[in-house]
C-alpha positions as CSV (number, residue, x, y, z in Angstrom):
1,X,7.7,10.1,-9.1
2,X,7.1,10.8,-4.9
3,X,9.6,12.5,-3.0
4,X,10.3,12.5,0.9
5,X,12.0,15.0,2.5
6,X,14.2,12.5,4.3
7,X,14.8,8.7,4.1
8,X,13.2,7.0,7.4
9,X,15.6,4.6,9.4
10,X,14.0,0.8,8.5
11,X,16.8,-0.5,11.3
12,X,14.5,-2.5,13.7
13,X,11.4,-3.0,11.7
14,X,9.7,-5.9,12.4
15,X,9.0,-8.4,9.4
16,X,6.7,-11.4,9.3
17,X,7.7,-14.1,6.4
18,X,4.5,-16.4,6.1
19,X,6.3,-19.0,3.9
20,X,5.9,-22.9,3.7
21,X,8.8,-24.1,2.1
22,X,11.8,-23.9,5.1
23,X,14.7,-23.5,2.6
24,X,12.9,-20.1,0.8
25,X,11.8,-18.8,4.7
26,X,15.2,-19.3,5.9
27,X,16.8,-17.8,3.3
28,X,14.6,-14.8,3.0
29,X,14.9,-14.3,7.0
30,X,18.8,-14.7,6.6
31,X,18.8,-11.6,4.1
32,X,16.2,-9.2,5.9
33,X,18.3,-9.7,9.1
34,X,21.7,-8.8,7.5
35,X,19.9,-5.6,6.2
36,X,18.7,-4.5,9.9
37,X,15.1,-5.9,10.1
38,X,13.8,-8.1,13.2
39,X,12.1,-11.1,11.2
40,X,9.5,-13.5,12.7
41,X,8.4,-16.6,10.6
42,X,5.2,-18.6,10.2
43,X,4.7,-21.6,7.9
44,X,0.5,-20.9,7.2
45,X,-1.9,-18.7,7.7
46,X,-3.4,-19.7,10.8
47,X,0.4,-19.6,12.3
48,X,0.4,-15.6,10.9
49,X,-2.6,-14.9,12.5
50,X,-1.2,-16.3,15.9
51,X,1.9,-14.2,15.6
52,X,0.5,-11.2,14.4
53,X,-2.1,-10.7,17.1
54,X,1.3,-11.9,19.6
55,X,3.2,-8.6,17.9
56,X,1.8,-6.6,14.9
57,X,4.6,-6.7,12.1
58,X,5.4,-3.5,10.6
59,X,5.1,-5.8,7.4
60,X,4.1,-8.9,5.9
61,X,5.8,-11.2,3.4
62,X,3.3,-13.7,1.9
63,X,3.5,-16.8,-0.2
64,X,0.5,-17.0,-2.1
65,X,0.6,-20.8,-1.6
66,X,0.1,-21.9,1.6
67,X,-0.9,-25.0,2.8
68,X,-4.2,-24.1,5.0
69,X,-5.2,-21.0,3.5
70,X,-3.9,-19.0,0.1
71,X,-1.8,-16.2,0.8
72,X,-4.2,-14.5,-1.0
73,X,-7.2,-15.1,0.8
74,X,-5.1,-14.5,4.2
75,X,-4.4,-11.2,2.4
76,X,-8.0,-10.5,1.8
77,X,-8.7,-11.7,5.5
78,X,-6.2,-9.0,6.7
79,X,-7.8,-6.0,4.8
80,X,-11.3,-6.8,5.9
81,X,-10.0,-6.7,9.9
82,X,-9.7,-3.2,11.4
83,X,-6.9,-4.3,13.3
84,X,-4.6,-5.3,10.5
85,X,-6.1,-3.4,7.3
86,X,-3.3,-1.2,7.4
87,X,-0.3,-3.6,7.5
88,X,1.5,-3.3,4.6
89,X,1.6,-6.8,2.5
90,X,4.0,-7.8,-0.4
91,X,3.0,-10.9,-2.0
92,X,6.0,-13.4,-2.9
93,X,5.1,-16.4,-5.6
94,X,6.2,-18.5,-8.8
95,X,3.0,-16.9,-10.3
96,X,4.1,-14.7,-12.6
97,X,1.5,-13.9,-15.2
98,X,0.0,-10.6,-15.6
99,X,-3.4,-11.6,-14.4
100,X,-2.2,-13.2,-11.2
101,X,-0.5,-10.0,-10.1
102,X,-3.2,-7.9,-11.1
103,X,-5.6,-10.5,-8.9
104,X,-2.7,-9.9,-6.2
105,X,-2.8,-6.2,-6.1
106,X,-6.5,-5.9,-6.3
107,X,-6.7,-8.6,-3.4
108,X,-5.4,-6.1,-1.2
109,X,-1.2,-6.6,-1.8
110,X,1.1,-3.6,-1.8
111,X,3.4,-5.0,-4.1
112,X,4.2,-8.3,-5.5
113,X,7.0,-10.3,-5.9
114,X,7.8,-13.1,-8.2
115,X,10.1,-16.1,-7.8
116,X,12.9,-16.1,-8.2
117,X,14.4,-12.9,-7.0
118,X,17.5,-11.4,-5.2
119,X,17.4,-10.2,-1.9
120,X,18.6,-6.7,-3.0
121,X,15.7,-6.7,-5.0
122,X,13.6,-8.0,-2.2
123,X,15.1,-4.9,0.6
124,X,14.5,-2.6,-2.0
125,X,11.0,-3.3,-2.2
126,X,10.1,-3.6,1.4
127,X,12.1,-0.2,2.0
128,X,9.9,1.2,-0.5
129,X,6.4,0.0,0.7
130,X,7.4,0.9,4.2
131,X,8.2,4.5,3.2
132,X,5.1,5.0,1.6
133,X,2.8,3.0,4.0
134,X,4.6,3.6,7.4
135,X,3.3,5.8,10.3
136,X,6.7,7.5,10.5
137,X,6.8,9.4,7.4
138,X,3.5,11.4,8.7
139,X,5.7,14.3,9.5
140,X,7.4,14.5,6.1
141,X,5.8,16.6,2.6
142,X,5.4,14.5,0.1
143,X,5.5,15.8,-3.3
144,X,4.8,14.8,-7.2
145,X,3.3,16.5,-10.4
146,X,3.2,20.1,-8.6
147,X,1.3,18.9,-5.6
148,X,2.6,18.4,-2.4
149,X,0.7,17.4,0.7
150,X,2.0,18.6,3.6
151,X,0.6,15.7,6.6
152,X,1.5,17.2,9.7
153,X,0.2,20.9,8.7
154,X,-2.9,19.0,7.5
155,X,-2.7,21.0,3.9
156,X,-2.6,20.0,0.0
157,X,-0.9,22.7,-2.1
158,X,-1.0,22.8,-5.5
159,X,1.7,24.8,-7.6
160,X,3.0,26.3,-4.2
161,X,-0.6,27.5,-3.1
162,X,-2.7,25.7,-0.4
163,X,-6.3,24.2,-1.7
164,X,-9.8,24.9,-0.5
165,X,-10.8,21.0,0.5
166,X,-13.4,19.2,2.5
167,X,-12.1,16.5,4.5
168,X,-12.8,13.5,2.6
169,X,-11.0,15.1,-0.6
170,X,-8.2,15.7,2.0
171,X,-8.3,12.0,2.7
172,X,-8.8,11.1,-1.0
173,X,-6.0,12.9,-2.0
174,X,-3.6,11.9,0.7
175,X,-4.5,8.2,0.3
176,X,-3.8,9.0,-3.8
177,X,-0.2,10.4,-3.1
178,X,0.6,7.3,-0.5
179,X,-0.8,4.5,-2.3
180,X,0.8,5.8,-6.1
181,X,0.5,3.8,-9.5
182,X,-2.3,1.4,-8.5
183,X,-5.5,1.4,-9.4
184,X,-8.0,1.4,-6.8
185,X,-11.8,0.2,-7.4
186,X,-14.7,2.0,-6.2
187,X,-15.4,-0.5,-3.3
188,X,-11.6,-0.5,-2.4
189,X,-11.4,3.4,-1.7
190,X,-14.8,3.1,0.3
191,X,-13.1,0.8,2.3
192,X,-9.7,2.5,2.6
193,X,-10.7,6.3,2.8
194,X,-14.3,6.0,4.6
195,X,-13.8,3.3,6.3
196,X,-15.3,-0.3,6.3
197,X,-18.3,0.6,9.1
198,X,-19.6,3.6,7.1
199,X,-22.2,2.8,4.4
200,X,-22.3,4.8,1.3
201,X,-23.1,3.8,-2.3
202,X,-19.9,3.6,-4.5
203,X,-21.0,6.4,-6.6
204,X,-20.1,8.6,-4.1
205,X,-16.8,8.0,-4.6
206,X,-17.3,9.5,-8.3
207,X,-19.0,12.7,-6.4
208,X,-15.6,13.3,-4.3
209,X,-13.2,12.5,-7.1
210,X,-15.1,15.0,-9.6
211,X,-15.3,17.5,-6.5
212,X,-11.2,16.9,-6.0
213,X,-10.2,17.0,-9.5
214,X,-12.0,20.7,-9.7
215,X,-10.1,21.8,-6.7
216,X,-6.8,20.8,-8.8
217,X,-7.9,21.8,-12.1
218,X,-6.4,25.4,-12.0
219,X,-2.9,24.1,-11.5
220,X,-3.5,21.1,-14.0
221,X,-2.7,18.2,-11.3
222,X,-6.3,16.7,-12.1
223,X,-4.5,15.1,-14.7
224,X,-2.9,13.0,-11.8
225,X,-6.4,11.2,-10.9
226,X,-6.7,9.0,-13.2
227,X,-9.7,7.3,-14.5
228,X,-9.4,3.6,-15.4
229,X,-12.7,2.1,-17.4
230,X,-14.1,-0.5,-16.0
231,X,-11.3,-0.8,-13.0
232,X,-11.7,2.4,-11.1
233,X,-9.0,4.9,-10.2
234,X,-5.1,5.1,-10.3
235,X,-2.9,8.0,-9.1
236,X,-0.1,9.0,-11.6
237,X,2.5,11.1,-12.7
238,X,2.3,8.7,-16.0
239,X,0.1,8.7,-19.0
240,X,-2.7,6.7,-18.3
């Protein structure tokens, strides 16, 4: 489990709900407002893009089935745009098959909630994603499995001892620790760690993963970075 030094205040965070069914949209908005969130509403992808341009939300709730563009495609478009790629996305859908969940997460969603869901679960999921991805966490150390990320001090400690990491290895471990327990393909890591405007080959990811594991090996923390055959890499305290 990733531990934060303190729990950030979620009050006033702006959530954009992209849902074409008015009854569901209004019900979700009511629950979020009761929890202290500010809420924007959009009935389709085009309306969502307009609202994002007017006011960048702190998180997006996107229904998979939208009338103009699917929520999955909207999420992919947002991830390709440098201005929106870092906005957290939770996908809401009635599609509960495992492959649908995998497709949604691989498409860029930070979490995936199947309908029906309770207001309490939705708020808890939103809070968890915001804690992982929010800029307010930059000064809060993260710790898991003997590994500590001190973002304010730009340091990584393993077993309480600072590691000597190159800039790319630091960005990799920082990304993994702030996005745990899901599989990232090599192309996704290139996009999120190196940046979409930098051209490097996918095998470059493997080289830097090997360097990072070598640095983590003396402390035993190399086990946290798992290879998922045919898919990519995952940061997890659970056995692969």
